[in-house]
Structure formats: structure tokens, C-alpha cells
C-alpha positions in Angstrom: -0.1 -0.2 0.1 1.6 3.7 -0.9 1.3 6.4 1.1 -0.4 9.6 -0.4 1.7 12.3 -0.8 1.2 15.3 1.2 -0.4 18.5 -0.6 2.2 21.2 -1.3 1.4 24.7 -1.9 4.1 26.9 -4.1 3.7 30.7 -4.6 4.8 32.9 -7.8 7.0 35.7 -7.6 6.7 37.7 -11.5 9.5 39.9 -12.1 8.0 42.0 -15.1 5.2 44.5 -14.7 4.1 44.4 -18.3 0.5 43.3 -18.8 1.5 41.2 -21.9 4.6 39.9 -20.6 5.6 36.6 -22.0 6.8 36.0 -18.1 3.4 36.8 -16.6 1.7 34.8 -19.3 3.9 31.9 -17.7 3.5 32.7 -14.1 -0.3 32.6 -14.8 -0.5 29.2 -16.8 1.2 27.5 -13.6 -1.6 26.5 -11.7 -3.2 24.6 -14.9 0.3 22.8 -15.4 0.7 21.8 -11.5 0.6 18.0 -11.3 -2.0 16.3 -8.8 -1.0 17.5 -4.9 0.3 20.9 -5.9 -1.4 24.0 -5.8 0.3 26.9 -7.0 -0.9 31.0 -6.4 0.5 34.2 -7.1 2.1 36.5 -4.6 1.1 40.3 -4.7 2.7 42.8 -7.2 6.4 43.4 -6.5 5.6 47.2 -7.7 4.1 48.1 -4.6 7.5 47.6 -2.8 9.1 51.0 -2.5 12.9 51.7 -3.4 15.0 49.9 -0.6 16.3 52.5 1.7 17.5 51.5 5.3 16.4 54.7 6.3 12.8 53.5 5.7 13.6 50.2 7.0 14.6 51.7 10.1 11.1 53.3 10.3 9.5 49.8 10.1 9.2 47.6 7.2 6.5 48.3 4.7 3.3 46.3 5.0 4.0 44.3 1.4 7.2 43.2 2.4 5.9 42.0 5.5 2.8 40.1 3.9 5.1 39.0 0.8 7.7 37.6 3.5 5.0 35.6 5.7 3.4 34.0 2.5 6.8 32.8 1.3 7.5 31.5 4.8 4.3 29.3 4.7 4.6 28.2 1.1 6.4 25.0 0.3 8.2 26.5 -2.5 8.6 29.5 -4.5 8.7 29.7 -8.4 10.4 33.1 -9.5 9.6 34.1 -13.2 11.2 37.0 -14.8 12.5 38.2 -18.1 16.1 39.2 -18.3 17.1 43.1 -18.6 20.7 44.0 -19.8 21.9 40.6 -19.3 20.9 40.7 -15.6 17.7 40.8 -13.2 14.9 43.5 -13.5 15.3 46.2 -11.0 12.0 45.8 -9.5 12.7 41.7 -8.9 16.2 42.9 -7.5 14.5 45.6 -5.1 12.0 42.7 -3.9 14.8 40.6 -3.2 17.0 43.4 -1.5 13.9 43.9 1.2 13.3 40.3 1.7 16.8 39.7 2.5 16.4 42.0 5.5 13.5 40.2 7.1 14.1 37.8 10.1 13.8 35.2 10.3 14.4 35.0 6.5 11.7 34.0 4.5 14.1 31.9 1.7 16.1 30.1 4.3 16.1 26.6 3.3 13.1 27.1 1.0 12.9 25.3 -2.5 13.0 27.9 -5.4 12.7 26.9 -8.8 13.6 29.8 -11.6 11.9 30.3 -14.9 12.8 32.7 -17.4 11.2 33.8 -20.8 13.0 35.9 -23.7 12.6 36.4 -27.4 16.2 35.6 -27.7 18.1 32.4 -28.1 19.2 31.6 -24.8 16.0 32.3 -22.5 17.2 34.6 -19.8 20.0 32.4 -18.8 22.2 35.4 -17.5 19.4 36.7 -15.3 18.9 33.2 -13.6 22.4 33.4 -12.8 22.3 36.6 -10.6 19.0 35.3 -9.1 21.1 32.3 -7.9 23.7 34.7 -6.4 21.0 36.5 -4.2 19.5 33.0 -3.3 22.9 31.7 -1.9 22.9 34.9 0.5 19.4 34.2 1.6 20.2 30.4 2.2 17.4 29.2 -0.4 17.5 25.8 -1.8 17.8 26.6 -5.9 16.5 23.7 -8.0 19.3 22.9 -10.3 17.4 20.6 -12.7 15.6 20.9 -14.9 16.2 24.7 -15.9 13.7 26.6 -17.3 14.9 29.1 -20.0 12.4 29.8 -22.9 14.1 31.3 -25.8 12.3 32.3 -29.0 9.2 33.3 -26.9 7.2 34.7 -29.8 7.0 30.8 -31.3 5.5 29.6 -28.1 2.7 32.2 -27.3 -0.6 33.5 -28.6 0.0 37.1 -27.5 -3.5 38.2 -28.5 -5.1 35.5 -26.3 -2.1 35.5 -23.7 -1.6 32.0 -23.8 1.1 29.8 -23.6 0.4 27.5 -26.6 3.5 25.2 -27.0 2.7 21.9 -25.8 6.5 20.7 -25.3 7.1 24.0 -23.0 4.0 23.3 -21.1 5.0 19.8 -20.6 8.6 20.7 -19.8 7.1 23.5 -16.8 5.2 20.5 -15.7 8.4 18.4 -15.4 10.0 21.2 -13.3 7.1 21.7 -10.9 7.2 17.9 -10.1 10.9 18.4 -9.4 10.7 21.0 -7.2 7.8 19.0 -5.5 10.3 16.4 -4.9 13.0 18.7 -3.6 10.4 20.2 -1.3 9.1 16.6 0.3 12.8 15.7 0.7 13.5 18.9 2.5 10.5 18.4 4.4 11.2 14.8 5.8 14.7 15.9 6.6 13.3 18.6 9.1 11.0 16.1 10.7 
């Protein structure tokens, strides 16, 4: 008799503010691609975070930072979906990470994290992922190494008029990464029991 797997809940962080963003389409598609026993919901918009300033922090953390930090703490894992800007991370996403890095207890500590990038270019945002990994090391997150999701040549994989991810191979690959993140999260839960 096999034991039923515990239900997992993941949250998504979106690194783009643009309405018709390919990355936004992916983030909104993830709940439909989740395997059985996994739910996925979006965190609030990172646009609500003020620019990081230690003077502001010393007056008290903004509510948006505290709420997102708590939702990340309670989640079984985090999926960061972001474009690449100028070979790196969008400023709004880096700002969010800078704010969250100052919370104690650290929301990302020992938290399984998957990275997904979408780009019109060939390499699909790989350089942004490498920079996010550096920040995640500082926050002691557990970043999933494989499979890496870097969706290149995005124009061929989306119906931008309907705001849909239409490429079935890409959809299946995203499901595979979600399952790998779930496997990592369950392993981590067993180790902390």
C-alpha cells in the first residue's frame, strides 16, 4: 500500500510589470500545469515595494514586504518567473529581493526555489537566472538545479493576442520542473522532521 503524498503549495513571484509579458503568461499558466497534489498561487505585485532604503527600513518594514515575506515562509516552495534585462535581473525584482533579504527570520532560508525565464532571444534569460542564484545563496535558499527552465524564442511559443502559452512541449517541460520542485520540497520536509 502506497502512502498518499502530502499536498504542497507553491507561490510565484513575477519579475515583470508589463501586462502582456511572456513571463506573466507563464506565471498565470503554472496553476493549470501543476501535477496532482500541488497548488500554485501568485504573490502580490512587486511593484508595491518602495525602493529599498535603510532609512525607510528603520522606520518599519512596509506592509507589502511583511505580507510577502510571511506568504513565502508559509509556502512549500517558490517559483520565480522573470525576464532578463540588460544581461541581468529586472530592477523591480532585485529591489524585492533586497527588501526580503533583510527580514528575520529569513523567508527564503531552506526554501525550495525554482527559476523560470522567458525571452525573445535564443538563450531564454539564462544570465538573469545566474544573478538570481547569487542572491538566493545569500538568503540560504535551495535553488533547484535541474531541470532549468529558460524559454527562448518566445514569439514562437505564445499566442500574444490571447495571452496564452501554446507550445505543448514547453507546457510539459514546465510541469516536469514543478514536479522536480515538489520532489525537492518533500525531501526537505523529511529532513526537517
